[in-house]
C-alpha positions in Angstrom: 117.3 191.2 133.9 120.7 191.9 132.3 122.7 189.7 130.0 126.0 188.9 131.8 129.1 187.6 129.9 131.2 184.9 131.6 134.7 183.9 130.4 135.2 180.2 130.3 138.1 178.2 128.7 138.5 180.7 125.9 134.7 180.9 125.2 132.7 184.0 126.0 129.3 182.7 127.1 126.5 185.3 127.2 124.3 184.2 130.1 121.0 186.1 130.4 120.6 185.4 134.1 120.2 187.6 137.2 123.1 187.2 139.6 121.7 187.1 143.1 124.6 188.2 145.3 125.7 191.0 147.5 129.1 192.6 147.4 130.0 191.1 150.8 129.2 187.5 149.7 131.0 187.7 146.4 133.8 185.0 146.5 137.4 186.0 145.7 138.5 185.0 142.2 134.9 184.4 140.9 135.8 185.2 137.3 138.9 183.2 137.4 137.1 180.0 138.4 140.4 178.8 140.0 139.1 176.6 142.9 135.3 176.9 142.7 134.3 174.1 140.4 134.7 170.4 140.8 134.9 167.8 138.0 131.6 166.0 138.6 129.8 165.8 135.3 130.8 163.1 132.7 130.4 164.0 129.0 127.1 163.0 127.4 127.0 159.8 125.3 125.3 159.3 122.0 122.2 157.2 122.4 118.7 157.1 120.9 117.3 158.4 124.2 119.6 160.1 126.6 118.3 160.9 130.0 119.8 164.1 131.3 122.4 163.4 134.0 122.1 165.8 136.9 125.5 166.0 138.7 125.9 166.0 142.4 126.5 169.4 143.8 129.6 169.7 146.0 130.4 172.8 147.8 132.9 174.1 145.2 130.5 173.7 142.2 128.6 176.6 140.7 125.0 175.6 139.9 122.4 177.7 138.0 119.1 176.5 139.4 115.7 177.0 137.8 113.9 180.2 138.9 110.7 180.8 137.0 111.2 180.9 133.3 114.8 181.9 133.5 117.8 180.7 135.6 119.5 182.7 138.4 123.2 182.3 138.8 123.7 181.5 142.6 127.1 181.6 144.3 128.2 179.0 146.9 127.6 180.2 150.5 125.3 183.0 149.5 122.2 183.6 151.4 118.9 184.7 149.8 118.1 188.3 150.2 115.2 190.5 149.3 117.4 193.2 147.9 119.6 192.0 145.1 122.4 193.6 143.3 122.9 193.3 139.5 126.5 192.6 138.8 128.0 193.8 135.5 131.3 192.3 134.5 134.1 194.7 133.6 135.9 193.6 130.5 139.2 194.3 132.2 138.5 191.5 134.7 138.0 188.9 131.9 141.0 186.5 131.6 143.1 186.5 128.5 141.8 184.1 125.7 143.7 180.9 125.3 145.2 179.6 122.1 142.3 177.2 121.5 139.7 180.0 121.9 137.0 180.5 119.2 136.9 183.4 116.8 133.3 184.4 117.7 131.1 184.8 120.7 129.0 181.8 121.8 125.8 182.6 123.5 124.0 180.0 125.5 120.9 179.7 127.7 118.7 177.0 129.3 115.4 176.9 131.2 116.4 174.2 133.7 120.0 174.6 134.8 123.6 175.2 133.6 126.7 173.4 134.9 130.2 174.8 134.2 133.4 172.7 134.8 136.5 174.7 134.5 139.3 172.1 135.0 137.8 169.8 132.3 136.7 172.7 130.2 133.2 171.6 129.8 129.7 173.0 130.3 126.2 171.4 130.3 122.8 173.0 129.5 119.6 171.3 130.6 116.0 172.0 129.5 115.2 173.7 126.2 118.8 174.7 125.7 119.8 177.2 123.0 123.3 177.8 121.7 124.2 180.5 119.0 127.5 180.7 117.2 127.9 182.8 114.1 125.1 181.7 111.7 124.3 178.5 113.7 121.3 178.5 116.0 120.9 175.2 117.9 118.0 174.2 120.2 117.8 170.9 122.0 116.6 169.4 125.3 120.3 168.9 126.5 123.5 170.4 125.1 127.1 169.6 126.3 130.4 171.0 125.2 134.0 169.8 125.6 136.6 172.4 125.0 139.5 170.0 124.7 137.9 168.2 121.7 135.9 171.2 120.5 132.8 169.0 120.1 129.4 170.1 121.1 126.8 167.4 121.6 123.0 167.9 121.5 120.4 165.2 122.4 116.7 164.9 123.1 115.0 163.9 126.3 111.9 162.2 127.5 109.0 163.5 129.5 107.2 161.7 132.3 105.1 159.8 129.8 108.2 158.4 128.0 107.7 160.6 124.9 110.6 162.2 123.2 110.9 166.0 123.7 113.3 168.6 122.7 114.8 167.0 119.6 117.9 168.9 118.4 117.1 171.4 115.7 120.0 173.2 114.0 119.4 176.3 111.7 122.3 177.5 109.7 121.8 180.1 107.1 118.1 179.4 106.5 118.6 175.6 106.4 117.0 173.5 109.1 117.8 170.0 110.3 116.0 168.1 113.0 117.6 165.0 114.5 117.9 162.6 117.5 121.6 163.3 118.2 123.9 166.0 116.8 127.7 166.4 117.3 129.3 169.6 116.1 133.0 170.4 116.0 133.7 174.1 116.6 137.3 173.7 115.4 136.6 172.0 112.0 133.0 173.3 111.6 132.0 169.8 110.8 128.9 168.0 112.2 127.7 164.4 112.6 123.9 164.0 112.7 121.9 160.9 113.5 118.3 160.2 112.4 117.8 163.6 110.9 115.1 165.3 108.8 116.1 168.4 106.8 114.0 170.7 104.6 115.4 172.1 101.3 112.9 174.2 99.5 109.7 172.1 99.0 111.5 168.8 99.7 112.5 166.9 102.8 115.5 164.5 103.3 115.3 161.8 105.9 118.7 160.3 106.7 119.9 157.7 109.2 123.3 159.3 109.4 124.5 162.6 108.0 127.9 164.2 107.8 128.1 167.9 107.3 131.4 169.4 106.0 132.9 172.8 106.7 131.6 174.2 103.4 128.0 173.1 104.4 128.1 170.2 101.9 126.1 167.3 103.3 126.6 163.6 102.7 123.8 161.3 103.8 123.6 157.5 104.4 120.3 155.5 104.0 118.2 158.5 102.8 114.7 159.2 101.6 113.6 162.3 99.6 110.0 163.4 99.7 107.8 166.4 99.5 105.4 165.1 102.2 105.7 167.0 105.4 104.7 164.2 107.7 107.2 162.5 110.0 106.3 159.2 108.3 105.8 160.4 104.7 103.3 158.8 102.3 106.0 158.4 99.6 109.8 158.8 99.2 112.6 158.0 96.9 115.0 155.8 98.9 118.7 156.0 98.1 121.7 154.6 100.0 123.9 157.7 99.3 123.0 161.3 98.8 124.8 164.5 98.5 123.4 168.0 99.2 125.0 171.1 97.9 123.3 173.9 99.8 121.3 176.4 97.7 122.0 174.4 94.6 120.8 170.8 94.3 120.5 167.4 95.8 122.1 164.5 94.0 121.5 160.8 94.7 122.6 157.5 93.3 120.1 154.7 92.4 116.8 155.3 94.0 113.6 153.3 94.5 110.1 154.8 94.9 108.4 153.8 98.1 104.7 154.3 98.8 103.5 154.0 102.4 106.9 152.5 103.2 106.4 149.7 100.6 109.0 149.5 97.8 107.7 149.6 94.3 109.2 148.2 91.1 110.0 151.8 90.0 113.8 152.5 90.0 115.8 155.4 88.7 119.6 155.3 88.1 120.1 158.7 89.6 118.2 161.8 90.7 118.8 165.5 90.7 116.5 167.7 92.8 117.2 171.5 92.4 116.8 173.5 95.6 117.9 176.9 94.3 115.7 179.8 93.8 115.9 181.7 90.6 116.8 180.8 87.0 118.2 177.5 86.0 118.3 175.8 82.6 117.0 172.2 82.5 115.0 169.5 80.8 111.2 169.6 80.9 109.8 166.0 81.0 107.0 165.2 78.6 103.6 163.8 79.4 102.4 160.5 77.8 98.9 160.8 76.2 96.6 158.8 74.0 94.7 160.6 71.3 92.1 158.8 69.1 92.9 160.9 66.1 96.6 161.5 66.5 97.6 158.3 68.2 100.1 157.8 71.1 102.0 160.9 72.0 104.3 162.8 74.2 103.2 166.3 75.0 104.8 169.4 76.7 108.3 168.0 76.7 111.2 170.4 76.1 113.9 172.5 77.6 114.1 175.7 79.6 116.9 178.1 78.7 117.9 180.6 81.4 119.7 183.4 79.7 120.2 185.8 82.6 118.0 188.1 84.6 116.7 189.9 81.5 115.8 187.0 79.2 114.7 183.3 79.2 112.9 180.9 76.9 110.9 177.8 77.2 110.9 175.4 74.3 108.2 172.7 74.3 107.1 170.1 71.7 104.4 167.5 71.0 104.8 164.4 68.9 102.3 161.7 68.0 102.5 158.2 66.4 100.2 159.1 63.4 102.6 161.9 62.2 101.2 165.0 64.0 103.6 167.3 65.8 103.7 170.7 67.4 106.5 173.1 68.5 106.1 176.1 70.8 108.8 178.6 71.7 108.0 181.0 74.6 110.7 183.6 75.3 110.1 186.2 78.0 112.1 189.4 78.7 112.2 192.0 81.4 114.1 195.0 82.5 113.3 196.3 86.0 111.7 199.7 86.1 111.7 199.7 82.2 109.5 197.1 80.6 108.6 193.4 80.5 106.9 191.1 78.0 106.7 187.6 76.5 106.0 185.9 73.2 104.6 182.5 72.2 105.3 181.2 68.7 103.5 177.9 67.9 103.6 175.8 64.8 101.6 172.6 64.4 101.3 170.0 61.7 98.1 167.9 62.1 97.5 164.6 60.3 94.0 163.0 60.7 92.6 160.0 58.9 94.0 157.6 56.4 96.1 159.2 53.6 94.8 156.5 51.2 91.3 157.9 51.6 91.6 161.6 50.4 88.1 162.6 51.4 88.7 161.6 55.0 92.4 162.7 55.3 93.3 166.0 56.9 96.8 167.5 56.8 96.6 171.0 58.4 99.6 173.3 58.9 98.7 175.9 61.5 100.4 178.6 63.5 99.7 181.0 66.4 101.5 184.1 67.5 101.0 185.7 70.9 103.0 188.6 72.2 102.5 190.9 75.2 104.5 193.9 76.2 104.1 196.2 79.2 106.1 199.4 79.8 106.7 200.6 83.3 104.8 203.9 83.8 107.9 205.4 85.6 110.3 204.6 82.8 109.4 207.6 80.6 106.6 209.7 82.2 104.0 210.7 79.6 104.9 207.9 77.2 103.5 204.4 77.2 103.8 201.5 74.8 101.9 198.2 75.2 101.1 195.2 73.1 98.7 192.3 73.4 98.8 190.2 70.2 96.9 187.0 69.6 96.8 186.0 65.9 96.8 182.7 64.1 95.1 180.4 61.6 91.4 179.6 62.2 92.0 175.9 62.4 94.8 176.0 65.1 92.3 175.9 68.0 90.3 173.3 66.2 93.1 170.7 66.2 95.4 171.8 69.0 93.4 173.3 71.8 91.2 171.2 74.1 90.1 173.5 77.0 86.5 174.6 77.3 87.0 178.3 77.4 89.1 178.5 74.3 86.8 176.2 72.3 83.6 178.1 72.9 85.3 181.5 72.1 85.4 181.9 68.4 86.8 185.4 68.5 90.4 186.5 69.2 91.9 189.9 69.1 95.2 191.8 69.2 96.2 195.3 70.1 99.4 197.3 69.9 99.3 200.9 71.3 101.5 203.9 71.7 100.5 207.0 73.7 102.1 210.3 74.6 100.9 213.0 76.9 102.6 216.3 76.9 103.5 217.4 80.4 101.7 220.5 81.6 100.0 220.8 78.3 96.5 219.6 77.2 97.7 217.5 74.3 97.3 213.7 74.0 98.3 211.3 71.2 97.5 207.6 70.8 98.4 205.3 67.9 96.9 201.8 67.8 97.0 198.6 65.7 94.2 196.2 66.4 93.0 193.0 64.9 89.8 191.0 65.4 89.4 187.5 64.0 86.4 185.2 63.9 87.6 181.6 63.9 84.3 180.3 62.7 83.6 182.5 59.8 87.3 183.2 59.1 86.6 186.9 58.9 89.4 189.3 59.9 89.1 193.0 60.8 92.5 194.7 60.7 92.9 198.4 61.8 96.2 200.2 61.3 97.1 202.9 61.9 94.4 204.1 64.2 95.6 207.5 65.5 93.8 209.9 67.8 95.0 213.4 68.7 93.1 215.4 71.2 93.2 218.7 73.0 91.6 218.7 76.5 89.0 221.3 77.3 90.5 224.7 77.7 88.8 227.9 79.0 90.0 230.8 76.8 88.0 233.4 78.6 89.0 232.4 82.1 91.6 234.7 83.7 94.8 233.1 85.1 94.0 234.6 88.6 90.3 234.7 89.3 89.2 237.5 91.6 85.6 237.5 92.9 82.7 235.5 91.5 83.3 233.8 88.2 81.3 235.1 85.2 79.2 232.8 83.0 81.6 233.2 80.1 84.5 232.1 82.2 83.0 228.6 82.0 83.0 228.3 78.2 85.2 225.4 77.3 86.6 224.4 73.9 88.2 221.0 73.0 89.4 219.3 69.8 89.7 215.6 68.7 91.1 214.2 65.5 90.7 210.6 64.6 92.5 208.9 61.6 91.7 205.3 60.9 92.6 202.6 58.3 90.6 199.4 58.4 90.2 196.3 56.2 87.7 193.4 56.3 88.8 190.2 54.6 89.0 186.5 54.9 92.1 185.1 56.7 93.1 183.3 53.5 93.6 186.8 51.9 96.1 188.1 54.4 98.9 190.0 52.7 97.2 189.6 49.2 95.6 192.0 46.8 92.1 191.3 48.2 93.1 192.6 51.6 94.4 195.9 50.2 91.3 196.3 48.0 89.1 196.0 51.1 91.1 198.8 52.9 89.0 201.8 54.1 90.5 205.0 55.3 89.0 208.1 56.9 89.4 211.0 59.2 87.1 212.7 61.6 87.6 216.1 63.3 85.4 217.3 66.1 85.3 220.7 67.9 82.8 221.0 70.7 82.1 224.3 72.6 80.1 224.0 75.8 79.5 225.3 79.3 77.1 224.6 82.1 75.6 226.9 84.8 73.1 226.3 87.7 69.6 227.7 87.2 67.1 228.2 90.0 69.3 226.2 92.3 67.8 222.8 91.3 68.5 222.8 87.6 71.6 222.6 85.5 71.5 224.5 82.2 74.1 223.3 79.5 74.2 224.9 76.0 76.7 223.6 73.5 77.8 223.9 69.8 79.5 220.9 68.0 81.1 220.9 64.6 82.3 217.6 63.0 84.0 217.0 59.7 84.4 213.6 57.9 86.9 212.7 55.2 86.4 209.5 53.1 88.5 207.8 50.4 85.8 205.5 49.1 82.1 205.4 48.2 80.0 202.3 48.4 76.7 201.8 46.6 74.4 198.8 46.8 71.5 198.2 44.4 69.3 195.3 43.4 70.6 193.2 40.5 67.9 190.8 39.2 70.6 188.8 37.2 72.9 188.2 40.2 72.5 184.9 41.9 71.8 184.9 45.6 74.4 182.8 47.4 72.0 182.0 50.3 69.0 180.9 48.3 70.6 180.0 45.0 67.9 182.0 43.1 68.4 185.0 40.9 68.3 188.4 42.3 70.6 189.9 44.9 72.2 193.1 46.0 75.2 194.2 44.0 78.0 196.3 45.6 80.0 199.0 43.7 83.1 200.7 45.1 84.0 204.2 43.9 87.5 205.5 45.0 88.2 209.2 45.5 88.2 211.9 48.2 84.9 212.8 49.8 84.1 215.2 52.6 81.0 215.6 54.7 80.2 218.1 57.5 77.9 218.1 60.5 76.9 221.1 62.7 74.6 220.9 65.7 73.6 223.2 68.6 71.8 222.1 71.7 70.4 223.3 75.0 69.8 220.9 77.9 68.1 221.2 81.3 68.5 218.5 84.0 67.5 218.1 87.6 66.8 215.5 90.2 63.4 214.8 92.0 63.2 212.9 95.3 60.1 211.2 96.7 59.8 209.2 99.9 56.9 207.3 101.5 57.1 206.5 105.2 55.3 203.3 106.3 55.9 203.8 110.0 57.3 201.1 112.3 56.4 198.0 110.3 58.7 195.5 108.5 59.0 198.0 105.6 60.0 201.4 107.0 60.5 203.7 103.9 60.6 203.7 100.1 62.5 206.3 98.3 62.2 207.1 94.6 64.7 209.3 92.7 63.9 210.7 89.2 66.5 212.4 87.1 64.7 213.9 84.0 66.7 215.7 81.3 65.2 217.7 78.4 67.2 219.0 75.5 66.6 221.1 72.4 68.8 220.4 69.4 69.1 221.9 65.9 71.1 220.3 63.2 71.0 221.8 59.6 71.2 219.4 56.7 74.8 219.5 55.4 74.9 216.0 54.0 74.0 216.7 50.4 75.0 213.8 48.2 75.7 211.4 51.1 72.5 209.3 50.9 70.6 207.5 48.2 67.6 205.2 47.7 68.7 201.5 48.0 66.3 199.1 46.2 66.6 195.7 47.9 64.0 193.4 46.2 62.3 192.8 43.0 59.1 194.6 44.0 61.1 197.9 44.1 61.0 198.4 47.9 63.8 200.7 49.0 65.3 202.4 52.0 67.6 205.3 52.5 71.2 204.3 52.8 74.5 206.2 53.0 77.3 205.9 50.5 79.6 205.6 53.5 77.6 203.0 55.3 80.0 200.9 57.5 82.7 203.6 57.3 85.4 203.3 59.9 84.8 206.9 61.1 81.0 206.9 61.2 78.3 208.6 59.1 76.6 212.0 59.6 72.9 212.0 60.1 70.7 212.6 57.1 68.5 215.6 56.8 67.8 218.5 59.2 66.9 217.9 62.8 65.2 220.5 65.0 63.7 218.8 67.9 63.5 217.8 71.5 65.2 214.9 73.3 64.0 213.5 76.5 65.6 211.0 79.0 64.4 209.8 82.4 66.5 207.8 84.8 65.0 206.3 88.0 66.3 204.8 91.2 64.2 202.9 93.7 65.2 201.6 97.2 63.7 200.9 100.5 64.6 200.6 104.2 63.4 197.5 106.1 63.6 196.6 109.8 66.8 194.6 110.7 67.8 193.3 114.1 71.4 193.0 112.9 71.8 196.8 112.5 74.1 198.2 115.3 73.4 201.9 114.7 70.3 201.9 116.9 67.8 202.5 114.1 67.5 198.8 113.2 67.1 199.7 109.6 68.7 198.2 106.5 68.8 199.7 103.0 67.6 197.4 100.2 68.0 198.4 96.5 65.0 197.5 94.4 66.2 199.0 91.2 69.7 200.5 90.6 68.4 202.2 87.5 65.7 202.1 85.0 64.5 204.5 82.4 64.0 205.5 78.8 65.1 208.0 76.2 63.9 209.2 72.8 63.7 212.4 70.7 61.2 214.1 68.4 62.3 215.9 65.2 60.0 218.9 64.5 61.4 219.7 61.0 61.3 216.1 59.6 58.7 215.5 56.9 58.0 212.0 58.3 58.9 209.6 61.1 59.5 212.4 63.5 59.5 210.3 66.7 62.5 208.2 67.3 62.3 204.7 68.8 62.1 204.4 72.6 65.2 202.9 74.3 64.5 201.2 77.6 66.9 199.8 80.2 66.9 198.4 83.7 69.5 197.0 86.1 69.5 195.8 89.7 71.1 193.5 92.2 68.5 191.8 94.3 69.5 190.7 97.8 73.1 191.2 96.8 72.9 187.9 95.0 70.9 188.2 91.8 72.3 190.5 89.1 69.7 191.5 86.5 70.1 193.7 83.5 67.7 194.3 80.7 67.4 196.5 77.6 65.1 196.9 74.7 63.9 199.1 71.8 60.3 200.0 70.9 59.5 201.3 67.4 56.4 203.4 67.6 55.5 203.1 63.9 53.3 200.5 62.1 55.1 198.1 59.7 54.0 195.9 56.9 53.6 192.4 58.3 55.2 190.7 55.3 58.0 193.1 54.1 58.5 194.9 57.4 58.4 198.3 55.7 57.6 201.1 58.2 54.6 203.3 57.7 54.4 206.9 58.9 51.6 206.1 61.4 51.9 205.4 65.1 50.7 202.1 66.5 48.3 203.7 68.9 46.6 205.5 66.0 45.3 202.1 65.0 43.6 201.6 68.4 46.4 199.6 70.1 47.4 200.4 73.6 51.1 200.2 73.0 54.2 202.3 72.8 55.3 200.4 69.7 56.8 197.2 68.2 59.6 195.5 70.2 62.5 195.4 67.7 65.1 194.0 70.1 65.4 193.1 73.7 67.7 191.3 76.0 67.9 190.2 79.6 70.7 188.6 81.6 70.6 187.2 85.1 73.4 185.7 87.1 74.0 184.5 90.7 76.5 182.6 92.7 76.2 180.6 95.9 78.9 178.9 98.0 79.4 177.6 101.5 81.6 179.3 104.0 85.3 178.8 103.7 86.6 176.5 106.4 89.8 178.5 106.7 88.3 181.9 106.2 90.2 182.6 103.0 87.2 183.9 100.9 88.4 187.5 101.0 92.0 186.7 100.0 90.9 184.2 97.3 88.5 186.8 95.8 91.4 189.4 95.7 93.5 186.8 93.9 90.8 186.0 91.4 90.1 189.7 90.8 93.8 190.3 90.2 94.0 187.4 87.8 90.8 188.6 86.0 92.2 192.1 85.6 95.3 190.6 83.9 93.1 188.4 81.8 90.9 191.3 80.7 94.0 193.2 79.8 95.1 190.1 77.7 98.6 190.6 79.0 99.4 187.3 80.6 103.0 186.1 80.5 103.8 182.9 78.7 104.1 180.9 81.9 100.8 182.3 83.2 99.0 181.5 80.0 100.3 178.0 80.1 99.1 177.6 83.7 95.8 179.1 82.9 95.4 176.7 80.0 96.2 173.8 82.4 93.6 175.1 84.8 90.9 175.2 82.1 91.9 171.8 80.7 92.1 170.1 84.0 89.9 171.9 86.5 89.9 168.9 88.8 93.6 169.6 89.7 92.8 173.1 90.9 89.7 172.7 93.2 89.5 174.2 96.6 88.7 171.6 99.3 88.2 174.3 101.9 84.9 175.2 100.3 82.4 172.3 100.6 80.2 173.4 97.8 79.8 176.1 95.2 77.3 176.9 92.4 77.3 179.6 89.7 74.3 180.2 87.4 73.6 182.5 84.5 70.8 183.0 82.1 70.5 185.1 78.9 67.6 185.8 76.6 67.7 187.9 73.5 65.0 188.8 70.9 65.3 190.6 67.6 62.6 191.6 65.1 64.2 193.4 62.2 64.1 193.9 58.5 67.1 192.4 56.6 67.3 193.9 53.1 69.1 190.8 51.6 66.3 188.5 52.8 63.5 190.9 51.7 61.5 190.6 54.8 61.1 190.5 58.6 63.4 188.2 60.5 62.6 187.2 64.1 65.1 185.5 66.3 64.8 184.3 69.9 67.9 183.0 71.7 68.0 181.5 75.2 71.0 180.1 77.0 71.7 179.0 80.6 75.1 178.0 81.9 76.1 176.6 85.3 79.2 175.4 87.0 79.9 174.2 90.5 81.3 171.5 92.7 80.6 169.9 96.0 82.5 167.7 98.4 81.3 164.1 98.9 83.8 163.9 101.8 86.5 166.3 103.0 88.8 164.6 100.6 86.5 163.9 97.6 85.1 166.6 95.3 82.8 166.4 92.2 82.3 169.3 89.8 80.8 170.2 86.5 80.8 173.0 83.9 77.9 172.9 81.4 75.0 174.7 79.9 71.9 174.4 77.7 71.1 176.2 74.4 67.3 176.5 74.1 67.6 177.7 70.5 69.1 174.5 69.2 67.8 172.4 72.2 71.2 171.0 72.8 73.4 170.6 75.9 76.4 172.9 75.7 80.0 171.8 76.1 80.2 169.9 79.3 83.1 169.1 81.5 82.8 166.7 84.5 85.7 166.3 87.0 86.4 164.3 90.2 89.2 165.2 92.6 90.8 163.3 95.5 93.1 165.0 98.0 95.9 162.6 98.9 97.7 165.0 101.2 101.0 165.3 99.4 99.5 163.9 96.1 96.3 164.7 94.2 94.2 162.7 91.8 91.8 164.2 89.2 89.5 162.6 86.7 88.3 164.9 83.8 85.5 163.8 81.4 84.0 165.6 78.4 81.2 163.1 77.6 79.7 164.4 74.4 80.1 167.0 71.7 82.6 167.6 68.9 85.5 167.1 71.2 85.2 164.2 73.7 87.9 163.6 76.2 88.8 161.4 79.2 91.8 161.8 81.4 93.0 160.6 84.8 96.0 162.2 86.5 97.9 161.5 89.7 100.6 164.0 90.6 102.4 165.4 93.6 101.3 168.8 94.9 104.8 170.2 95.3 105.9 172.4 92.4 109.3 170.8 92.2 107.7 167.4 91.3 104.9 168.9 89.3 106.0 167.1 86.1 106.3 163.8 88.0 102.7 162.8 87.1 101.0 159.6 86.1 98.5 160.5 83.3 96.2 158.5 81.1 94.1 160.4 78.6 92.1 159.8 75.5 90.7 162.4 73.1 88.1 161.9 70.4 87.1 164.3 67.6 84.0 164.1 65.4 82.5 166.6 62.9 
């Protein structure tokens, strides 16, 4: 099939038809159309339902009948032949264009038939007609064109059942309009459209009559604006007149909100709906709330400032009837292929209670600063700068944050880092500033600067071009690390004051390891190494029992007194080691039963280490009670760069790691073996060491661990420490005697242990979007872990946490997540003068289920077995209203109690058009 161009009344019509004619039957003057066509088809009239008029077919009329899915152009008097000839029109045979010809090619096609009338300069297309002209693409059941008026008319038709088919749809530059009847003037580029529905971004405009101007500006009469995609929308804003400026905005006069076609008492004097993509400044409407402590309020109102492609800022504020207020500025910046970032500056003034009752009145002034910065890795290869700052007063979250995740998290942190890697050289440099803040205890840990310079492992004895087999000394590697750190621990009220600088600790650590590894007897790896470490300190700390000092915890006399001694102090540590490691495999074959095989892998490692005592003057006897009990402590305990081990060490270290898995019979296996691998334990083992040169306590505690993922559903991890020595039951003081020497069948006393278990269940996604959803969640989680969310993303994340009912997934009928944690400690605390045992258990769960396909109930909660209290609980109910959504959120008990009900459109353009009623309660 070849597309053939026909010249007609100044219009070049591209007809993708096969011309079935032989050279002998081709009529003279075919391309001139001088006497071939008769005026038989009247122009189409504008009606609600126009039945296509099929003209009579005189002898001198050219008809394009239906032939399969396309139409064949048959000539009068032609006889059907098996062998056909494809006729290609030579451009020299085309007539000269008339004065009223168009400035571009018009292409047309139809499934049913096409009628051309030369003398009246008209053509008609029947059956799924399609006309293209410049950027206009028109499809309709019937299209007619009159060259004398320059008007093209498109109408719909009816099928045999009387249903409308082939409604005219015109696409122009990405904008689409569907209507009953459309009239387009090729000369003026204007159009008149009846009963149309047009889509602009997320919104739809229904108009009884629409006039489109040459510049694509649209004027509508008797209109409705909605974001519902149904032909009969659930809601709309009805306005008599409306104006659409393409790619910019929609403006209407007075409008009335209709729900299910029923007018409501809600009127607006005018409306502006933006339809542009990109940056636009504008007002951000507030949300009305009721807060039991702050009173009536307006939240999250403000203004968005668009300052160009590199910078913008969102300004939002809250105000309440009892005098509380808050202001947040969130600028963001970006430069493509260079960097991007954002900042959030929040100030809040909270007034709670009655000022006339001072003991019940609270007036808190708080702030929070958040900043994130990301540098494009391609901007400056080898150099990277990043920032993730979250700093503020400890009471900011207490009075200004209501979401569950933020409330239960009492720790916030910040980090600013700079790194440089020298190209083609083994040098690396990183400089960090970090901050960790406990909002409950108000403790702050500030580290700046934290610099680390390292030299990657180099092989000085390895030739540049190795010939033959490598020698053992070719594998000797040397590296270097230098860490310089300044850190201060203080209360947040001391920030910037003398107390903060008095608590500053500084130190530097240098480390030079020399090592290499070679295979021995094929199955073993032999790795000798030498390691030298140097420590520099600027302060000594000594703690001793003071019988006159009052204990702040008990109120009685007698407590540890701390003395700080400034100066320069250096310590050294040297160690040499030899290690031997291998892997042992064992397998037991059960035959052809349900369990086929079990495989056990053991990875033992034995090491010999010698470390001379170079820590003279670094340790002392710390007396911690009135009875004179003491323990060895370092003058540099708690140092920011660590403490070298006391005394000499010449001993053996041992570690053992195990892996256990089995193969079971499975019918689902397609390999032919019908076997499926099941992991029983991903890893479990222990490690310890024995010091031959120590005068006492030669055996170190045993460290145990285990981890597995049963049935790909239950994640389990556990760890613990066993102390092999006997202790005093009252004071907890260790004795140099093993527990099994007293006749007990035990490896020692359990000093600490923990176990965590978690699992997740959910039904199958109705739309099969589980994989894509998980990718989205993983991506978001990665950004969250990096703590580098932009201001807008953080605001959205806060809304999701505060109103989980608005973000449920109705495609998953039910979902349940469970986690359990258990921790145990049995330790000696010097300040308490005895053994302290702690057992903590906590279980958390969250999930939801659908009562019906449109109703969903969910809950986030937990239980603390230590305090025997229910954890922070959030209940929510959601209702899918097609183009709207309703959510009810309830926090029934706890320090913060809250109730809210929200009804809002789903479309982002009307996201702030929400009906909200909320109440918040706070109690100590």
